[in-house]
All heavy atoms as an XYZ file, in Angstrom:
1005
protein
N      68.874     62.417    203.366
C      69.354     61.231    202.705
C      69.064     61.277    201.205
O      69.817     60.740    200.421
C      68.707     60.009    203.365
C      69.317     58.706    202.928
S      71.072     58.604    203.240
C      71.136     57.553    204.619
N      67.982     61.886    200.811
C      67.647     61.982    199.398
C      68.494     63.017    198.677
O      68.611     62.994    197.451
C      66.169     62.326    199.217
C      65.190     61.218    199.585
C      63.774     61.731    199.467
C      65.393     60.008    198.698
N      69.104     63.912    199.402
C      69.903     64.967    198.770
C      71.148     64.421    198.088
O      71.557     64.928    197.050
C      70.291     66.016    199.805
N      71.765     63.379    198.633
C      72.979     62.815    198.053
C      72.748     62.263    196.643
O      73.483     62.611    195.723
C      73.573     61.751    198.966
C      74.869     61.115    198.470
C      75.951     62.180    198.310
C      75.330     60.038    199.429
N      71.721     61.431    196.421
C      71.507     60.950    195.052
C      71.200     62.078    194.069
O      71.627     62.042    192.925
C      70.315     59.988    195.177
C      70.304     59.560    196.601
C      70.850     60.730    197.366
N      70.465     63.081    194.515
C      70.160     64.208    193.626
C      71.415     65.002    193.291
O      71.610     65.429    192.155
C      69.118     65.124    194.281
C      67.708     64.540    194.377
C      66.803     65.476    195.157
C      67.152     64.263    193.004
N      72.289     65.185    194.277
C      73.533     65.906    194.030
C      74.424     65.130    193.070
O      75.032     65.710    192.165
C      74.276     66.160    195.335
N      74.502     63.812    193.241
C      75.301     62.991    192.332
C      74.715     63.000    190.926
O      75.444     63.041    189.937
C      75.414     61.560    192.854
C      76.284     61.373    194.083
C      76.185     59.938    194.579
C      77.718     61.740    193.783
N      73.409     62.961    190.808
C      72.772     63.002    189.489
C      73.086     64.313    188.786
O      73.311     64.341    187.572
C      71.267     62.811    189.630
N      73.133     65.406    189.524
C      73.458     66.701    188.932
C      74.895     66.724    188.427
O      75.189     67.315    187.395
C      73.230     67.820    189.948
N      75.796     66.067    189.144
C      77.201     66.038    188.731
C      77.414     65.234    187.458
O      78.265     65.551    186.650
C      78.075     65.435    189.836
S      78.230     66.486    191.280
N      76.641     64.170    187.299
C      76.853     63.285    186.165
C      75.898     63.548    185.009
O      75.951     62.866    184.003
C      76.754     61.820    186.596
C      77.873     61.412    187.484
C      77.684     61.199    188.833
C      79.159     61.290    186.969
C      78.737     60.846    189.650
C      80.215     60.937    187.789
C      80.001     60.714    189.126
N      75.047     64.525    185.128
C      74.148     64.873    184.029
C      74.945     65.502    182.906
O      76.031     66.031    183.095
N      74.395     65.434    181.707
C      75.133     66.012    180.574
C      74.634     67.412    180.309
O      73.444     67.693    180.414
C      74.962     65.141    179.331
O      73.637     65.223    178.874
N      75.546     68.296    179.961
C      75.115     69.608    179.526
C      75.025     69.576    178.007
O      75.636     68.768    177.343
C      76.028     70.724    180.038
C      77.456     70.633    179.543
O      77.693     70.013    178.495
O      78.332     71.199    180.202
N      74.259     70.456    177.436
C      73.963     70.407    176.016
C      75.152     70.681    175.117
O      75.162     70.252    173.974
N      76.151     71.412    175.580
C      77.263     71.779    174.718
C      78.371     70.753    174.676
O      79.097     70.663    173.711
C      77.870     73.119    175.177
C      76.906     74.257    174.984
O      76.023     74.129    174.118
O      77.033     75.267    175.701
N      78.533     69.971    175.691
C      79.648     69.024    175.776
C      79.192     67.649    175.337
O      78.262     67.091    175.897
C      80.168     68.976    177.210
C      81.235     67.941    177.446
C      82.557     68.392    176.865
N      83.551     67.395    177.181
C      84.372     66.884    176.292
N      84.322     67.275    175.046
N      85.259     65.998    176.629
N      79.825     67.067    174.312
C      79.448     65.718    173.922
C      79.812     64.725    175.009
O      80.809     64.883    175.696
C      80.268     65.454    172.656
C      81.375     66.419    172.709
C      80.912     67.599    173.524
N      78.976     63.718    175.158
C      79.269     62.695    176.141
C      79.513     61.396    175.424
O      78.849     61.070    174.455
C      78.113     62.540    177.139
O      76.927     62.253    176.414
C      77.918     63.790    177.967
N      80.481     60.639    175.925
C      80.874     59.404    175.282
C      80.070     58.228    175.802
O      79.593     57.405    175.054
C      82.374     59.175    175.497
C      82.875     57.917    174.884
C      82.849     57.741    173.520
C      83.364     56.896    175.673
C      83.314     56.583    172.948
C      83.833     55.739    175.112
C      83.804     55.586    173.744
N      79.911     58.147    177.095
C      79.268     56.988    177.685
C      77.997     57.427    178.409
O      78.023     58.314    179.233
C      80.211     56.276    178.680
C      81.439     55.794    177.949
C      79.510     55.136    179.382
C      82.508     55.209    178.821
N      76.911     56.781    178.069
C      75.684     56.972    178.810
C      74.886     58.210    178.462
O      73.759     58.343    178.884
N      75.397     59.130    177.715
C      74.664     60.341    177.397
C      73.854     60.188    176.134
O      74.134     59.380    175.277
N      72.812     60.989    176.035
C      71.973     60.934    174.848
C      72.646     61.614    173.675
O      72.284     61.386    172.534
C      70.619     61.608    175.128
O      70.866     62.947    175.540
C      69.848     60.863    176.197
N      73.623     62.455    173.926
C      74.298     63.190    172.866
C      74.947     62.266    171.847
O      74.967     62.551    170.672
C      75.380     64.104    173.454
C      74.856     65.140    174.405
C      74.167     66.264    173.693
O      74.518     66.593    172.579
N      73.178     66.849    174.314
N      75.535     61.166    172.302
C      76.282     60.287    171.412
C      75.452     59.098    170.937
O      75.968     58.209    170.300
C      77.527     59.775    172.127
N      74.154     59.076    171.228
C      73.345     57.909    170.957
C      72.947     57.726    169.506
O      72.732     56.616    169.065
N      72.825     58.784    168.746
C      72.345     58.671    167.378
C      73.465     58.504    166.383
O      74.620     58.318    166.740
N      73.095     58.583    165.095
C      74.133     58.504    164.055
C      75.124     59.659    164.211
O      74.733     60.789    164.484
C      73.349     58.640    162.754
C      71.919     58.448    163.105
C      71.769     58.739    164.561
N      76.371     59.341    164.046
C      77.414     60.340    164.246
C      77.697     61.100    162.947
O      77.843     60.488    161.895
C      78.700     59.670    164.732
C      78.574     59.092    166.124
C      78.371     60.180    167.149
O      79.173     61.098    167.259
N      77.292     60.097    167.892
N      77.794     62.424    163.023
C      78.156     63.189    161.829
C      79.648     63.059    161.548
O      80.443     62.853    162.464
C      77.798     64.631    162.217
C      77.943     64.658    163.704
C      77.536     63.285    164.177
N      80.003     63.182    160.271
C      81.416     63.147    159.905
C      82.103     64.369    160.506
O      81.593     65.486    160.416
C      81.578     63.155    158.383
C      83.009     63.030    157.952
C      83.618     61.790    157.899
C      83.754     64.152    157.617
C      84.948     61.666    157.518
C      85.080     64.041    157.235
C      85.678     62.796    157.181
N      83.274     64.192    161.114
C      83.992     65.323    161.722
C      84.693     66.172    160.656
O      85.824     65.892    160.261
C      84.998     64.645    162.655
C      85.206     63.290    162.068
C      83.928     62.912    161.394
N      84.020     67.208    160.187
C      84.557     68.049    159.111
C      85.884     68.696    159.460
O      86.734     68.893    158.600
C      83.542     69.137    158.737
C      82.300     68.558    158.084
O      82.434     67.573    157.318
O      81.207     69.083    158.341
N      86.088     69.062    160.703
C      87.314     69.736    161.145
C      88.251     68.768    161.858
O      88.901     69.122    162.835
C      86.970     70.907    162.070
C      86.106     71.927    161.379
O      86.339     72.255    160.221
N      85.097     72.412    162.065
N      88.334     67.532    161.363
C      89.083     66.511    162.090
C      90.556     66.834    162.222
O      91.164     66.514    163.235
C      88.867     65.115    161.481
C      89.424     64.904    160.110
C      90.707     64.424    159.933
C      88.649     65.158    158.992
C      91.219     64.205    158.672
C      89.152     64.940    157.728
C      90.439     64.473    157.555
N      91.152     67.499    161.254
C      92.588     67.815    161.363
C      92.844     68.848    162.460
O      93.697     68.659    163.318
C      93.133     68.276    160.013
C      93.149     67.150    158.976
C      93.614     67.645    157.626
N      95.049     67.709    157.515
C      95.833     66.691    157.168
N      95.312     65.517    156.922
N      97.137     66.847    157.083
N      92.106     69.944    162.451
C      92.319     70.981    163.462
C      91.886     70.507    164.848
O      92.535     70.832    165.845
C      91.600     72.279    163.077
O      90.211     72.059    162.963
N      90.811     69.734    164.930
C      90.397     69.186    166.225
C      91.453     68.226    166.778
O      91.727     68.216    167.977
C      89.066     68.436    166.099
C      87.863     69.359    166.053
O      88.051     70.590    166.100
O      86.733     68.836    165.969
N      92.029     67.420    165.898
C      93.072     66.490    166.328
C      94.286     67.245    166.841
O      94.867     66.884    167.873
C      93.458     65.543    165.184
O      92.304     64.785    164.807
C      94.579     64.608    165.580
N      94.671     68.298    166.149
C      95.807     69.113    166.615
C      95.548     69.692    167.996
O      96.418     69.648    168.870
C      96.087     70.247    165.629
C      96.825     69.876    164.368
C      96.882     71.070    163.425
C      98.221     69.379    164.683
N      94.367     70.224    168.206
C      94.036     70.816    169.508
C      94.074     69.760    170.603
O      94.597     70.004    171.697
C      92.662     71.483    169.443
N      93.542     68.583    170.321
C      93.537     67.515    171.312
C      94.945     66.999    171.596
O      95.315     66.778    172.744
C      92.635     66.375    170.840
C      92.323     65.276    171.831
C      91.607     65.840    173.061
C      91.462     64.210    171.179
N      95.749     66.834    170.552
C      97.120     66.340    170.732
C      97.992     67.353    171.464
O      98.905     66.978    172.187
C      97.738     65.969    169.385
C      97.110     64.753    168.735
S      97.169     63.274    169.758
C      98.916     62.909    169.701
N      97.721     68.618    171.306
C      98.484     69.648    172.018
C      98.319     69.474    173.524
O      99.251     69.684    174.289
C      98.024     71.037    171.580
C      98.866     72.161    172.149
C      98.542     73.505    171.508
N      99.177     73.578    170.198
C      98.513     73.683    169.046
N      97.207     73.740    169.033
N      99.161     73.749    167.905
N      97.134     69.050    173.960
C      96.918     68.826    175.389
C      97.319     67.415    175.802
O      97.679     67.195    176.950
C      95.449     69.070    175.785
O      94.609     68.171    175.068
C      95.037     70.497    175.478
N      97.267     66.458    174.874
C      97.589     65.062    175.188
C      99.084     64.848    175.388
O      99.501     64.151    176.304
C      97.070     64.159    174.067
C      97.464     62.716    174.199
C      96.804     61.878    175.089
C      98.503     62.189    173.441
C      97.166     60.549    175.219
C      98.868     60.859    173.559
C      98.192     60.046    174.453
O      98.572     58.733    174.568
N      99.902     65.449    174.527
C     101.356     65.262    174.610
C     101.949     66.141    175.706
O     101.583     67.310    175.832
C     102.006     65.611    173.272
C     101.661     64.698    172.100
C     102.181     65.288    170.802
C     102.227     63.307    172.323
N     102.875     65.599    176.462
C     103.554     66.390    177.489
C     104.329     67.529    176.847
O     104.368     68.631    177.373
C     104.507     65.517    178.308
C     103.764     64.566    179.202
O     102.642     64.825    179.608
N     104.383     63.443    179.508
N     104.990     67.256    175.733
C     105.729     68.266    174.998
C     105.362     68.128    173.526
O     105.874     67.249    172.844
C     107.240     68.094    175.195
C     108.030     69.156    174.459
O     107.475     70.101    173.902
N     109.338     68.999    174.447
N     104.469     68.985    173.027
C     104.032     68.855    171.639
C     105.059     69.343    170.612
O     104.855     69.176    169.423
C     102.768     69.715    171.596
C     102.979     70.746    172.651
C     103.778     70.059    173.726
N     106.161     69.911    171.075
C     107.180     70.448    170.174
C     108.115     69.328    169.726
O     108.529     68.498    170.530
C     107.985     71.566    170.872
C     109.066     72.107    169.952
C     107.061     72.680    171.317
N     108.452     69.300    168.448
C     109.452     68.363    167.966
C     108.928     67.005    167.550
O     109.705     66.062    167.428
N     107.635     66.876    167.310
C     107.089     65.607    166.833
C     107.628     65.339    165.431
O     107.746     66.247    164.611
C     105.544     65.657    166.819
C     104.951     64.438    166.150
C     105.013     65.799    168.235
N     107.977     64.097    165.155
C     108.512     63.706    163.846
C     107.657     62.614    163.222
O     106.920     61.919    163.907
C     109.936     63.175    163.984
C     110.945     64.217    164.372
C     112.320     63.593    164.379
N     113.342     64.558    164.739
C     114.582     64.249    165.006
N     114.973     62.989    164.963
N     115.459     65.174    165.329
N     107.835     62.440    161.914
C     107.247     61.337    161.155
C     105.748     61.190    161.400
O     105.231     60.091    161.573
C     107.960     60.026    161.483
C     109.437     60.070    161.206
C     110.183     58.901    161.830
O     109.620     58.203    162.692
O     111.336     58.689    161.438
N     105.019     62.313    161.384
C     103.588     62.283    161.677
C     102.777     61.926    160.439
O     103.020     62.449    159.345
C     103.145     63.644    162.210
N     101.837     61.030    160.630
C     100.892     60.687    159.567
C      99.546     60.391    160.208
O      99.456     60.057    161.393
C     101.391     59.493    158.753
O     101.595     58.377    159.571
N      98.499     60.539    159.399
C      97.144     60.429    159.918
C      96.257     59.736    158.896
O      96.426     59.930    157.688
C      96.606     61.833    160.198
C      95.205     61.917    160.700
S      94.768     63.649    160.934
C      93.401     63.461    162.031
N      95.307     58.968    159.369
C      94.312     58.344    158.507
C      93.008     59.129    158.620
O      92.655     59.603    159.700
C      94.086     56.898    158.923
N      92.293     59.258    157.517
C      90.994     59.939    157.556
C      90.052     59.174    158.471
O      90.146     57.951    158.590
C      90.395     60.038    156.157
C      91.050     61.102    155.329
C      90.063     61.773    154.389
O      88.837     61.655    154.572
O      90.547     62.409    153.471
N      89.137     59.872    159.117
C      88.205     59.205    160.022
C      87.325     58.182    159.299
O      86.842     58.434    158.199
C      87.343     60.348    160.564
C      88.149     61.574    160.351
C      88.954     61.324    159.124
N      87.164     57.037    159.936
C      86.258     56.000    159.467
C      85.406     55.553    160.650
O      85.809     55.722    161.803
C      87.001     54.780    158.870
C      87.752     55.166    157.613
C      87.948     54.174    159.879
N      84.255     55.003    160.362
C      83.398     54.539    161.447
C      83.860     53.187    161.960
O      84.128     52.275    161.185
C      81.942     54.463    160.997
C      81.305     55.824    160.911
C      79.802     55.737    160.800
O      79.267     54.826    160.175
N      79.122     56.679    161.408
N      83.966     53.101    163.278
C      84.342     51.871    163.966
C      83.415     51.730    165.178
O      82.915     52.722    165.703
C      85.785     51.915    164.466
C      86.825     52.091    163.412
C      87.137     50.759    162.772
N      88.344     50.902    161.960
C      88.454     50.432    160.746
N      87.470     49.797    160.178
N      89.576     50.589    160.074
N      83.279     50.508    165.646
C      82.487     50.288    166.846
C      83.349     50.565    168.072
O      84.412     49.976    168.243
C      81.954     48.861    166.895
C      81.010     48.656    168.058
C      80.313     47.321    168.012
O      79.870     46.909    166.930
O      80.231     46.697    169.086
N      82.880     51.472    168.898
C      83.568     51.848    170.133
C      82.530     51.818    171.255
O      81.572     52.580    171.215
C      84.188     53.262    170.030
C      84.879     53.644    171.328
C      85.132     53.363    168.861
N      82.723     50.939    172.199
C      81.777     50.844    173.309
C      80.372     50.485    172.860
O      79.402     50.955    173.449
N      80.257     49.704    171.803
C      78.950     49.282    171.313
C      78.267     50.278    170.401
O      77.133     50.057    169.988
N      78.928     51.389    170.085
C      78.351     52.423    169.212
C      79.269     52.697    168.035
O      80.480     52.552    168.146
C      78.156     53.723    169.985
C      77.192     53.578    171.118
C      77.034     54.889    171.816
N      76.136     54.708    172.945
C      75.951     55.592    173.870
N      76.611     56.722    173.832
N      75.127     55.370    174.852
N      78.717     53.114    166.946
C      79.501     53.492    165.779
C      79.995     54.924    165.958
O      79.191     55.851    166.088
C      78.660     53.391    164.491
C      78.340     51.974    164.096
C      79.594     51.214    163.669
O      80.415     51.700    162.906
N      79.730     49.997    164.180
N      81.307     55.085    165.996
C      81.933     56.401    166.157
C      82.942     56.591    165.033
O      83.467     55.618    164.490
C      82.699     56.482    167.482
C      81.886     56.252    168.694
S      80.868     57.672    169.016
C      80.144     57.200    170.562
N      83.225     57.822    164.710
C      84.307     58.098    163.766
C      85.622     58.052    164.530
O      85.754     58.600    165.628
C      84.129     59.457    163.097
C      83.195     59.373    161.915
C      81.849     59.718    162.037
C      83.656     58.911    160.687
C      80.992     59.619    160.953
C      82.799     58.808    159.604
C      81.475     59.158    159.749
O      80.644     59.043    158.671
N      86.603     57.386    163.929
C      87.920     57.208    164.532
C      88.973     57.549    163.486
O      88.877     57.123    162.335
C      88.112     55.742    164.998
C      89.522     55.519    165.513
C      87.084     55.369    166.043
N      89.955     58.325    163.883
C      91.089     58.642    163.027
C      92.351     58.149    163.724
O      92.521     58.342    164.928
C      91.181     60.145    162.796
O      92.278     60.440    161.970
N      93.239     57.525    162.971
C      94.455     56.961    163.552
C      95.670     57.817    163.217
O      95.742     58.407    162.139
C      94.645     55.532    163.048
S      93.294     54.464    163.577
N      96.609     57.866    164.139
C      97.825     58.666    163.996
C      99.052     57.797    164.202
O      99.053     56.910    165.050
C      97.875     59.766    165.067
C      96.780     60.797    165.100
C      96.899     61.627    166.362
C      96.872     61.681    163.877
N     100.092     58.088    163.436
C     101.450     57.566    163.672
C     102.328     58.787    163.894
O     102.228     59.761    163.142
C     101.987     56.822    162.451
C     101.559     55.409    162.362
N     101.633     54.702    161.190
C     101.073     54.551    163.270
C     101.202     53.482    161.389
N     100.846     53.362    162.645
N     103.187     58.744    164.884
C     104.100     59.858    165.125
C     105.194     59.414    166.075
O     105.054     58.439    166.806
C     103.373     61.079    165.701
C     102.709     60.816    167.022
C     103.352     61.097    168.220
C     101.424     60.286    167.079
C     102.749     60.851    169.432
C     100.813     60.033    168.292
C     101.466     60.324    169.475
N     106.288     60.153    166.058
C     107.386     59.927    166.992
C     107.547     61.199    167.824
O     107.994     62.222    167.303
C     108.699     59.609    166.249
O     108.475     58.505    165.373
C     109.809     59.270    167.222
N     107.159     61.155    169.100
C     107.288     62.348    169.939
C     108.686     62.480    170.507
O     109.411     61.498    170.623
C     106.278     62.091    171.060
C     106.281     60.608    171.193
C     106.496     60.066    169.805
N     109.031     63.695    170.848
C     110.294     63.934    171.538
C     110.128     63.527    172.993
O     109.160     63.888    173.643
C     110.685     65.406    171.456
C     112.042     65.681    172.092
C     112.412     67.124    172.029
N     112.512     67.533    170.627
C     112.997     68.684    170.244
N     113.425     69.559    171.125
N     113.068     68.990    168.972
N     111.072     62.754    173.488
C     111.036     62.320    174.886
C     111.470     63.465    175.792
O     112.024     64.469    175.327
C     111.955     61.106    175.079
C     111.595     59.911    174.221
C     110.237     59.303    174.543
O     109.795     59.373    175.709
O     109.604     58.768    173.617
N     111.281     63.316    177.092
C     111.627     64.378    178.041
C     113.118     64.692    178.039
O     113.512     65.821    178.326
C     111.182     64.014    179.469
O     111.725     62.743    179.818
C     109.678     63.963    179.570
N     113.958     63.711    177.683
C     115.402     63.953    177.640
C     115.863     64.501    176.279
O     117.054     64.670    176.052
C     116.176     62.684    177.984
C     115.967     61.557    176.977
O     115.213     61.742    176.000
O     116.569     60.483    177.179
N     114.919     64.765    175.374
C     115.254     65.318    174.063
C     115.485     64.276    172.984
O     115.634     64.613    171.818
N     115.532     63.004    173.350
C     115.773     61.943    172.369
C     114.465     61.511    171.701
O     113.374     61.932    172.100
C     116.408     60.735    173.067
O     115.472     60.142    173.951
N     114.591     60.672    170.684
C     113.437     60.090    169.996
C     113.537     58.585    170.105
O     114.594     58.014    169.903
C     113.424     60.511    168.524
C     113.119     61.966    168.342
C     114.142     62.908    168.293
C     111.809     62.406    168.232
C     113.860     64.252    168.134
C     111.517     63.757    168.080
C     112.546     64.669    168.029
O     112.269     66.001    167.874
N     112.441     57.952    170.422
C     112.433     56.492    170.549
C     111.473     55.901    169.532
O     111.503     56.292    168.377
C     112.094     56.102    171.979
C     113.185     56.560    172.941
C     112.949     56.099    174.340
C     114.107     56.633    175.196
N     113.813     56.752    176.567
N     110.624     55.027    169.930
C     109.745     54.310    169.006
C     108.578     55.163    168.512
O     108.093     56.043    169.219
C     109.207     53.069    169.698
N     108.141     54.841    167.307
C     106.957     55.465    166.753
C     105.741     55.009    167.562
O     105.687     53.878    168.026
C     106.773     55.077    165.288
C     105.536     55.698    164.665
S     105.440     55.429    162.903
C     106.620     56.634    162.349
N     104.789     55.900    167.719
C     103.578     55.581    168.473
C     102.372     55.610    167.542
O     102.350     56.346    166.562
C     103.375     56.600    169.584
C     104.551     56.627    170.515
C     104.162     56.856    171.932
N     105.362     56.777    172.753
C     105.837     57.785    173.457
N     105.217     58.929    173.471
N     106.924     57.628    174.174
N     101.400     54.804    167.868
C     100.131     54.816    167.152
C      99.045     55.141    168.163
O      98.991     54.546    169.241
C      99.859     53.461    166.506
C      98.563     53.440    165.705
C      98.344     52.122    164.990
O      98.313     51.082    165.673
O      98.201     52.160    163.769
N      98.219     56.101    167.822
C      97.104     56.500    168.679
C      95.858     56.647    167.807
O      95.949     56.885    166.607
C      97.374     57.837    169.379
C      98.565     57.823    170.326
C      98.315     56.945    171.532
N      99.399     56.988    172.482
C     100.382     56.101    172.554
N     100.438     55.118    171.698
N     101.320     56.201    173.468
N      94.710     56.540    168.439
C      93.437     56.740    167.755
C      92.715     57.906    168.416
O      92.712     58.026    169.645
C      92.583     55.486    167.833
N      92.128     58.752    167.603
C      91.318     59.858    168.096
C      89.863     59.493    167.816
O      89.506     59.170    166.683
C      91.682     61.188    167.403
C      90.755     62.302    167.859
C      93.129     61.546    167.688
N      89.046     59.531    168.861
C      87.632     59.204    168.727
C      86.844     60.510    168.693
O      87.052     61.397    169.518
C      87.165     58.320    169.899
C      87.947     57.002    169.869
C      85.662     58.076    169.829
C      87.699     56.107    171.056
N      85.944     60.591    167.730
C      85.123     61.784    167.546
C      83.699     61.504    167.999
O      83.126     60.465    167.678
C      85.109     62.200    166.074
C      86.456     62.618    165.576
C      87.353     61.687    165.083
C      86.845     63.942    165.621
C      88.598     62.055    164.637
C      88.092     64.330    165.178
C      88.980     63.390    164.686
N      83.121     62.444    168.748
C      81.743     62.354    169.206
C      81.040     63.628    168.751
O      81.537     64.733    168.980
C      81.664     62.219    170.742
C      80.216     62.219    171.217
C      82.377     60.960    171.194
N      79.917     63.448    168.092
C      79.144     64.585    167.575
C      79.988     65.493    166.694
O      79.864     66.710    166.730
C      78.506     65.382    168.710
C      77.450     64.589    169.429
O      76.883     63.649    168.874
N      77.189     64.929    170.672
N      80.884     64.888    165.910
C      81.682     65.645    164.960
C      82.885     66.353    165.538
O      83.562     67.093    164.831
N      83.183     66.140    166.825
C      84.325     66.802    167.464
C      85.229     65.776    168.124
O      84.770     64.760    168.635
C      83.857     67.812    168.514
C      83.067     68.961    167.915
C      82.834     70.046    168.908
N      81.881     69.588    169.924
C      81.474     70.335    170.928
N      81.931     71.558    171.078
N      80.621     69.871    171.809
N      86.536     66.078    168.136
C      87.508     65.188    168.787
C      87.179     65.105    170.269
O      87.011     66.127    170.933
C      88.919     65.704    168.575
N      87.094     63.871    170.775
C      86.681     63.679    172.154
C      87.788     63.118    173.033
O      87.963     63.536    174.158
C      85.475     62.738    172.196
C      84.887     62.593    173.589
O      84.389     63.603    174.114
O      84.951     61.482    174.143
N      88.538     62.132    172.507
C      89.573     61.498    173.320
C      90.613     60.813    172.453
O      90.360     60.496    171.308
C      88.974     60.510    174.297
C      88.352     59.303    173.655
C      87.638     58.413    174.643
N      86.555     59.161    175.230
C      86.232     59.129    176.523
N      86.868     58.335    177.329
N      85.259     59.841    176.999
N      91.788     60.586    173.075
C      92.888     59.865    172.436
C      92.970     58.500    173.107
O      92.936     58.401    174.328
C      94.229     60.617    172.602
C      95.366     59.825    171.989
C      94.143     62.000    171.982
N      93.090     57.461    172.290
C      93.150     56.088    172.789
C      94.484     55.494    172.373
O      94.914     55.646    171.226
C      91.993     55.248    172.205
C      92.051     53.827    172.694
C      90.652     55.878    172.530
N      95.148     54.800    173.310
C      96.442     54.215    172.966
C      96.359     52.740    172.598
O      97.285     52.201    172.023
C      97.470     54.442    174.070
C      97.073     53.844    175.397
O      95.939     53.358    175.534
O      97.904     53.861    176.311
N      95.277     52.083    172.860
C      95.102     50.685    172.421
C      94.385     50.711    171.077
O      93.164     50.818    171.007
C      94.302     49.910    173.454
C      95.089     49.734    174.730
C      94.435     48.705    175.645
N      95.273     48.486    176.796
C      95.025     48.989    178.000
N      93.965     49.729    178.198
N      95.841     48.730    179.001
N      95.155     50.584    170.023
C      94.617     50.864    168.690
C      94.562     49.674    167.756
O      94.179     49.831    166.604
C      95.481     51.947    168.026
O      96.815     51.454    167.911
C      95.457     53.236    168.799
N      94.929     48.490    168.184
C      95.060     47.363    167.261
C      93.788     47.108    166.457
O      93.848     46.951    165.234
C      95.494     46.103    168.001
O      94.560     45.790    169.007
N      92.629     47.087    167.086
C      91.390     46.860    166.359
C      90.894     48.119    165.663
O      90.411     48.055    164.537
C      90.310     46.343    167.307
C      90.549     44.940    167.800
C      89.449     44.476    168.734
O      88.323     45.008    168.657
O      89.717     43.578    169.539
N      91.019     49.251    166.334
C      90.503     50.496    165.771
C      91.247     50.931    164.517
O      90.658     51.521    163.622
C      90.568     51.616    166.815
C      89.658     51.475    168.018
C      89.938     52.584    169.018
C      88.201     51.484    167.604
N      92.531     50.655    164.447
C      93.348     51.154    163.343
C      93.717     50.075    162.323
O      94.533     50.325    161.431
C      94.608     51.815    163.887
S      94.241     53.308    164.845
N      93.134     48.906    162.429
C      93.424     47.839    161.461
C      93.030     48.295    160.063
O      91.919     48.767    159.841
C      92.666     46.572    161.845
N      93.959     48.224    159.145
C      93.701     48.586    157.753
C      93.699     50.081    157.459
O      93.306     50.495    156.373
N      94.129     50.897    158.405
C      94.142     52.347    158.199
C      95.131     52.729    157.101
O      96.204     52.143    156.982
C      94.505     53.064    159.501
N      94.764     53.730    156.318
C      95.615     54.246    155.248
C      96.098     55.623    155.690
O      95.308     56.559    155.821
C      94.837     54.343    153.919
C      95.712     54.944    152.839
C      94.306     52.977    153.513
N      97.397     55.730    155.913
C      97.976     56.948    156.469
C      98.508     57.866    155.375
O      99.049     57.399    154.373
C      99.123     56.596    157.422
C      98.651     55.886    158.668
C      98.566     54.496    158.706
C      98.292     56.601    159.792
C      98.128     53.841    159.842
C      97.853     55.948    160.935
C      97.765     54.575    160.953
O      97.327     53.934    162.070
N      98.356     59.166    155.610
C      98.957     60.196    154.760
C      99.718     61.150    155.673
O      99.442     61.246    156.872
C      97.899     60.969    153.930
C      97.210     60.046    152.935
C      96.890     61.653    154.808
N     100.651     61.853    155.111
C     101.479     62.782    155.877
C     100.608     63.793    156.630
O      99.594     64.271    156.115
C     102.424     63.504    154.919
O     103.209     64.411    155.627
N     101.032     64.128    157.838
C     100.315     65.085    158.684
C     101.316     66.095    159.230
O     101.645     66.104    160.415
C      99.598     64.332    159.798
C      98.646     65.145    160.627
C      97.925     66.221    160.110
C      98.440     64.825    161.959
C      97.039     66.929    160.871
C      97.557     65.531    162.752
C      96.854     66.591    162.201
N     101.842     66.982    158.361
C     102.897     67.895    158.773
C     102.470     68.900    159.842
O     103.312     69.414    160.573
C     103.296     68.600    157.472
C     102.122     68.454    156.582
C     101.460     67.154    156.963
N     101.184     69.177    159.955
C     100.717     70.104    160.971
C     101.065     69.618    162.381
O     101.357     70.427    163.265
C      99.194     70.308    160.874
C      98.734     70.932    159.581
C      98.286     69.880    158.553
O      98.971     68.841    158.414
O      97.283     70.120    157.878
N     101.050     68.318    162.583
C     101.409     67.751    163.887
C     102.885     67.975    164.194
O     103.262     68.189    165.337
C     101.070     66.260    163.928
C     101.125     65.568    165.289
C     100.091     66.151    166.246
C     100.886     64.073    165.137
N     103.708     67.971    163.153
C     105.149     68.183    163.338
C     105.492     69.645    163.620
O     106.546     69.946    164.146
C     105.893     67.715    162.091
C     105.747     66.227    161.838
C     106.369     65.786    160.531
O     107.005     66.610    159.848
O     106.217     64.593    160.200
N     104.570     70.550    163.282
C     104.824     71.986    163.457
C     104.181     72.551    164.726
O     104.154     73.765    164.909
C     104.261     72.741    162.250
C     104.961     72.389    160.961
C     104.299     73.058    159.786
C     104.926     72.601    158.492
N     104.192     73.077    157.328
N     103.708     71.684    165.602
C     103.044     72.177    166.815
C     104.008     72.943    167.710
O     105.191     72.647    167.761
C     102.439     71.016    167.624
C     101.146     70.504    167.097
S     100.277     69.436    168.270
C     101.464     68.179    168.617
N     103.450     73.908    168.423
C     104.187     74.674    169.427
C     103.431     74.572    170.734
O     102.324     74.054    170.785
C     104.321     76.148    169.017
O     103.006     76.717    168.900
C     105.074     76.292    167.708
N     104.023     75.093    171.762
C     103.334     75.075    173.072
C     102.284     76.085    173.062
O     101.654     76.766    173.209
C     104.328     75.320    174.192
C     105.217     74.141    174.357
C     106.132     74.356    175.539
N     107.141     73.332    175.497
C     107.431     72.567    176.501
N     106.836     72.705    177.636
N     108.344     71.643    176.386
């Protein structure tokens, strides 16, 4: 009976190399500025988008600290128009990338509070993505 809690604890423990967002000690302290935020964002968006080819009108805001889950994290906001599965283009999307320990950790689609007042600049690298 004691083996089950120990096995679950092992599954949810944090390893030293992977930043943890919730509950881990890795994200508990002051967050470093994400020096490679552009390249990290590209890598994350390549996996986030179903089809990363053909993105248009991409712009990005430099990371700023925002409160996320009760902690101060660096957040960068994106505007872009992705190509739909049928090849058409529809509405522009806004997403936020949250950085943990200086690395891109996740993409968030509810951005109203996180991206309020963001100043966007062109992000042509997002438009040049390939599979």
